[in-house]
C-alpha positions as CSV (number, residue, x, y, z in Angstrom):
1,M,-17.8,-22.7,-10.3
2,S,-21.1,-22.0,-8.5
3,D,-20.7,-25.2,-6.4
4,A,-17.2,-24.1,-5.4
5,F,-18.3,-20.6,-4.6
6,L,-21.1,-22.1,-2.4
7,L,-18.7,-24.3,-0.6
8,L,-16.4,-21.4,0.0
9,A,-19.4,-19.4,1.4
10,L,-20.3,-22.2,3.7
11,L,-16.8,-22.5,4.9
12,A,-16.7,-18.8,5.5
13,A,-19.9,-19.0,7.5
14,A,-18.6,-22.0,9.6
15,T,-15.4,-20.0,10.1
16,A,-17.3,-17.1,11.6
17,R,-19.2,-19.3,13.9
18,G,-16.1,-21.2,15.0
19,A,-14.1,-18.0,15.5
20,A,-16.7,-16.3,17.8
21,P,-15.7,-18.0,21.1
22,L,-12.0,-17.8,20.2
23,V,-12.3,-14.0,19.5
24,L,-14.2,-13.3,22.7
25,A,-11.8,-15.4,24.8
26,A,-8.7,-13.9,23.1
27,L,-10.0,-10.4,23.6
28,G,-10.5,-11.3,27.3
29,G,-6.9,-12.3,27.3
30,L,-5.9,-8.8,26.3
31,F,-7.2,-7.7,29.7
32,A,-6.1,-10.7,31.8
33,E,-5.1,-14.1,30.6
34,R,-6.9,-17.3,31.8
35,E,-10.0,-21.9,30.1
36,G,-11.6,-22.3,33.4
37,K,-13.7,-19.1,32.9
38,M,-15.1,-20.5,29.7
39,L,-16.0,-23.8,31.1
40,A,-17.7,-22.3,34.2
41,S,-19.6,-19.9,32.1
42,A,-20.8,-22.6,29.7
43,F,-22.1,-24.7,32.6
44,A,-23.7,-21.8,34.4
45,A,-25.4,-20.5,31.3
46,A,-26.8,-23.8,30.2
47,A,-28.0,-24.7,33.8
48,T,-29.6,-21.4,34.3
49,A,-31.2,-21.5,30.8
50,A,-32.5,-25.0,31.4
51,V,-34.2,-24.0,34.7
52,T,-35.5,-20.6,33.7
53,G,-36.1,-21.2,30.0
54,S,-34.5,-17.9,29.2
55,A,-31.4,-17.5,27.1
56,W,-30.8,-14.1,28.5
57,A,-30.9,-15.4,32.1
58,G,-28.4,-18.0,31.1
59,L,-26.1,-15.4,29.5
60,A,-26.2,-13.3,32.6
61,A,-25.4,-16.3,34.8
62,G,-22.5,-17.3,32.5
63,I,-21.0,-13.9,32.7
64,A,-21.4,-13.7,36.5
65,A,-19.8,-17.2,36.8
66,S,-16.9,-16.1,34.7
67,V,-16.4,-12.8,36.5
68,L,-16.5,-14.7,39.9
69,I,-13.8,-17.2,38.7
70,G,-11.7,-14.3,37.6
71,L,-12.0,-12.5,40.9
72,V,-11.1,-15.7,42.8
73,H,-8.0,-15.9,40.7
74,G,-7.3,-12.2,41.3
75,F,-7.6,-12.7,45.1
76,A,-5.0,-15.4,45.0
77,C,-2.6,-13.6,42.5
78,I,-3.2,-9.9,43.2
79,T,-4.1,-9.7,46.9
80,H,-1.9,-12.6,48.1
81,H,0.8,-12.4,45.4
82,G,0.3,-16.0,44.4
83,N,1.8,-17.7,41.4
84,Q,-0.6,-17.1,38.4
85,V,0.2,-20.4,36.6
86,V,-0.3,-22.5,39.7
87,S,-3.5,-20.8,40.7
88,G,-4.8,-20.8,37.2
89,M,-4.1,-24.5,36.8
90,A,-5.9,-25.2,40.1
91,L,-8.9,-23.3,39.1
92,N,-9.0,-25.1,35.7
93,I,-9.0,-28.5,37.4
94,T,-11.5,-27.4,40.0
95,V,-13.9,-26.1,37.4
96,S,-13.5,-29.1,35.2
97,G,-14.5,-31.5,38.0
98,L,-17.0,-29.2,39.7
99,T,-19.2,-28.6,36.6
100,V,-19.6,-32.4,36.2
101,V,-20.4,-32.9,39.8
102,L,-23.0,-30.2,39.9
103,G,-24.4,-31.6,36.6
104,Y,-24.9,-35.0,38.2
105,A,-26.3,-33.6,41.4
106,W,-28.8,-31.1,39.7
107,F,-29.9,-32.9,36.5
108,Q,-29.0,-36.6,36.9
109,E,-28.0,-36.7,33.2
110,G,-24.4,-37.9,33.3
111,G,-22.9,-34.6,34.2
112,Q,-24.7,-32.8,31.3
113,T,-27.6,-30.3,31.4
114,P,-30.9,-31.0,29.7
115,M,-31.3,-30.1,26.0
116,L,-32.5,-26.5,25.6
117,G,-35.6,-25.4,23.9
118,D,-35.8,-22.5,21.5
119,G,-36.4,-19.8,24.1
120,A,-33.5,-21.0,26.2
121,R,-30.9,-20.6,23.5
122,F,-29.8,-18.0,21.0
123,G,-31.1,-19.0,17.5
124,P,-30.0,-17.7,14.1
125,I,-30.9,-14.2,13.2
126,T,-32.0,-13.4,9.6
127,L,-30.7,-10.0,8.5
128,P,-33.1,-7.6,6.8
129,G,-33.4,-7.9,3.0
130,V,-32.2,-11.5,2.8
131,T,-34.9,-12.4,0.3
132,T,-34.2,-9.3,-2.0
133,I,-30.4,-9.2,-1.6
134,G,-30.1,-12.9,-1.6
135,A,-31.3,-13.1,-5.2
136,V,-28.4,-10.9,-6.5
137,P,-25.8,-13.2,-8.1
138,G,-22.6,-13.5,-6.1
139,L,-23.3,-10.7,-3.5
140,G,-26.5,-12.3,-2.6
141,L,-24.9,-15.6,-1.8
142,L,-22.4,-13.9,0.5
143,Y,-25.0,-11.9,2.2
144,R,-27.4,-14.9,2.6
145,E,-24.9,-17.5,3.7
146,V,-21.9,-15.7,5.3
147,L,-23.3,-12.6,6.9
148,S,-26.9,-13.6,7.7
149,G,-28.1,-16.6,9.8
150,H,-25.7,-16.3,12.8
151,N,-26.7,-16.1,16.4
152,L,-26.5,-12.9,18.5
153,L,-23.2,-13.8,20.1
154,V,-21.4,-14.1,16.8
155,Y,-22.4,-10.5,15.9
156,I,-21.3,-9.5,19.4
157,A,-17.9,-11.0,18.8
158,A,-17.6,-9.1,15.6
159,V,-18.5,-5.8,17.3
160,A,-16.2,-6.5,20.3
161,V,-13.0,-6.3,18.3
162,P,-13.2,-2.5,17.5
163,V,-14.7,-1.8,20.9
164,V,-11.9,-3.6,22.8
165,A,-9.3,-1.9,20.5
166,W,-10.8,1.5,21.4
167,I,-10.9,0.7,25.1
168,V,-7.3,-0.4,25.2
169,Y,-5.8,2.3,23.0
170,R,-8.1,5.2,23.4
171,T,-9.3,5.4,27.0
172,R,-7.7,6.2,30.3
173,F,-8.4,2.8,31.6
174,G,-6.6,1.3,28.5
175,L,-3.6,3.5,29.0
176,R,-3.4,2.5,32.7
177,L,-3.9,-1.2,31.8
178,R,-1.0,-1.1,29.2
179,A,1.2,0.8,31.8
180,V,0.5,-1.8,34.5
181,G,1.4,-4.5,32.0
182,E,4.7,-2.9,31.3
183,S,5.8,-1.1,34.4
184,P,3.5,-1.4,37.5
185,G,6.1,0.4,39.7
186,A,5.8,3.6,37.6
187,V,2.0,3.4,37.8
188,D,2.2,3.0,41.6
189,T,4.5,6.0,41.7
190,A,1.9,8.1,39.9
191,G,-0.6,7.4,42.7
192,I,-2.7,4.9,40.8
193,S,-3.6,1.6,42.5
194,V,-2.1,-1.3,40.6
195,A,-4.4,-3.8,42.3
196,A,-7.5,-1.8,41.4
197,V,-6.4,-1.7,37.7
198,R,-5.7,-5.4,37.7
199,Y,-9.0,-6.3,39.3
200,R,-10.9,-4.1,36.7
201,A,-9.0,-6.0,34.0
202,L,-10.0,-9.3,35.4
203,A,-13.7,-8.2,35.5
204,A,-13.5,-7.1,31.9
205,S,-11.8,-10.4,31.0
206,G,-14.5,-12.3,32.9
207,V,-17.3,-10.6,30.8
208,L,-15.6,-11.5,27.5
209,C,-14.8,-15.1,28.6
210,G,-18.3,-15.4,30.0
211,L,-19.7,-14.5,26.5
212,A,-17.4,-17.1,24.9
213,G,-18.5,-19.9,27.4
214,A,-22.1,-19.0,27.0
215,Y,-21.8,-19.1,23.2
216,L,-20.7,-22.7,23.5
217,S,-23.6,-24.1,25.5
218,I,-26.6,-21.9,24.7
219,A,-25.9,-20.6,21.2
220,H,-23.6,-23.0,19.2
221,H,-24.9,-26.1,21.1
222,A,-28.1,-26.7,23.1
223,S,-26.7,-28.0,26.4
224,F,-23.6,-28.3,28.5
225,I,-21.4,-31.4,28.1
226,R,-18.3,-32.3,30.0
227,D,-15.2,-30.2,29.1
228,M,-17.0,-28.7,26.2
229,S,-14.5,-25.9,25.9
230,A,-12.2,-28.6,24.6
231,G,-9.0,-26.5,24.6
232,K,-10.5,-23.4,23.0
233,G,-9.2,-21.2,25.7
234,Y,-5.7,-22.3,24.9
235,L,-6.3,-21.9,21.2
236,A,-7.4,-18.3,22.1
237,L,-4.3,-17.7,24.1
238,A,-2.2,-19.0,21.1
239,A,-4.1,-16.6,18.9
240,L,-3.4,-13.8,21.3
241,I,0.3,-14.6,21.3
242,F,0.4,-14.9,17.5
243,G,-1.4,-11.5,17.3
244,Q,1.2,-10.0,19.6
245,W,-1.4,-8.8,22.0
246,R,-3.1,-6.5,19.4
247,P,-6.8,-6.9,18.6
248,A,-6.7,-6.9,14.8
249,P,-3.9,-9.5,14.3
250,T,-5.5,-11.6,17.1
251,L,-8.8,-11.5,15.2
252,A,-6.9,-12.7,12.1
253,A,-5.3,-15.6,14.0
254,C,-8.7,-16.6,15.4
255,L,-10.2,-16.6,11.9
256,L,-7.3,-18.8,10.7
257,F,-7.8,-21.4,13.5
258,A,-11.5,-21.4,13.0
259,F,-11.1,-21.9,9.2
260,A,-8.7,-24.8,9.9
261,D,-11.4,-26.4,12.2
262,A,-14.2,-25.8,9.6
263,A,-12.0,-27.3,6.9
264,Q,-11.2,-30.4,9.0
265,A,-15.0,-31.0,9.6
266,R,-15.5,-30.9,5.7
267,L,-12.5,-33.0,4.9
268,Q,-13.4,-35.9,7.2
269,G,-14.2,-39.0,5.0
270,T,-13.4,-37.1,1.8
271,P,-10.9,-38.7,-0.5
272,L,-8.0,-36.4,-1.3
273,P,-5.8,-36.4,-4.5
274,L,-2.8,-38.8,-4.3
275,V,-3.5,-39.8,-0.6
276,G,-7.1,-41.0,-0.6
277,V,-9.1,-40.9,2.6
278,V,-7.0,-39.5,5.4
279,P,-7.7,-40.9,8.9
280,V,-10.2,-38.9,10.9
281,Q,-7.8,-38.5,13.8
282,L,-5.3,-36.8,11.6
283,I,-7.9,-34.6,10.0
284,Q,-9.1,-33.5,13.5
285,A,-5.6,-32.6,14.5
286,I,-5.2,-30.0,11.8
287,P,-6.2,-26.9,13.9
288,Y,-3.8,-28.0,16.6
289,L,-0.9,-28.8,14.2
290,L,-1.5,-25.4,12.5
291,T,-1.3,-23.8,16.0
292,V,2.1,-25.5,16.8
293,L,3.5,-24.6,13.3
294,L,2.4,-20.9,13.6
295,L,3.8,-20.5,17.0
296,A,7.0,-22.2,16.1
297,G,7.5,-19.7,13.3
298,F,6.1,-16.5,14.9
299,V,6.1,-16.7,18.7
300,G,9.8,-15.7,18.9
301,R,8.8,-12.3,17.4
302,A,6.0,-11.7,19.9
303,V,6.9,-9.7,22.9
304,A,4.6,-10.0,25.8
305,P,4.0,-7.2,28.3
306,R,7.0,-7.3,30.7
307,A,5.0,-7.5,33.9
308,I,2.5,-10.1,32.7
309,G,1.8,-12.7,35.3
310,V,4.3,-11.1,37.8
311,P,2.8,-10.3,41.2
312,Y,3.4,-6.7,42.2
313,M,4.9,-6.1,45.6
314,K,4.4,-2.5,46.6
315,E,7.7,-1.0,47.9
316,R,7.6,0.3,51.5
């Protein structure tokens, strides 16, 4: 029983770490949807941290890169009324290639950044009282293995959920944001700039996606590698749809996807009852198969904001 409980605790800890970038990116999607931001942020954070030796400088650079990509996207879609899908895909492809090219040019390490030292990345944080509380049967194991030992960005992701919920549902900006998502014409009639609200939403999304990208390269890993976001932005979008654009259900979906990812890592090479050892490729596909199954069963009930992705043309 104790071994099983320890295994569950380790899975829960791995789930928390795996959910952090999904939660941050999905919360960013509540403000404005868009993977290229995460990848740009991951590269900028790792490159800056490698040069400066500071994780904080890397985090700031990652957020700045993500916000910049968001503003470029906004310039195409908001100012010039471009198609959001086309411009978003163009940015994704551009960032995917540009990060590798810059990696080759700056570091000559095959498109990657150098391995980061301790000061250049966010290490695990030991919460107070781990030694004392950790000795308590049951509760101590949860505190020691599940709650303690994560890096700073995991805790920021946990705090971000109630903060974003408060902003979206309890502030004037959140009210305007939801109104712009549903009926931008009514917002414009009230004398509020639709473009200004959408640009502010893009900036907020850029900050959250910047945190998600920086987590990948200077917290969870110790360098940038090519396409290291590996579809996590799209998983976050799937979680957002599954959560019906609400913070709490979106968090639950992110945790579910992260648990599936943690479970597949544990199951690789492990013989299962009746079927034996399952091929690694099939095990690795579990999170994505789960995504398809969940969306096939629940996406029909999710109602997106009516004006999402629709350029607003001010009537004259």
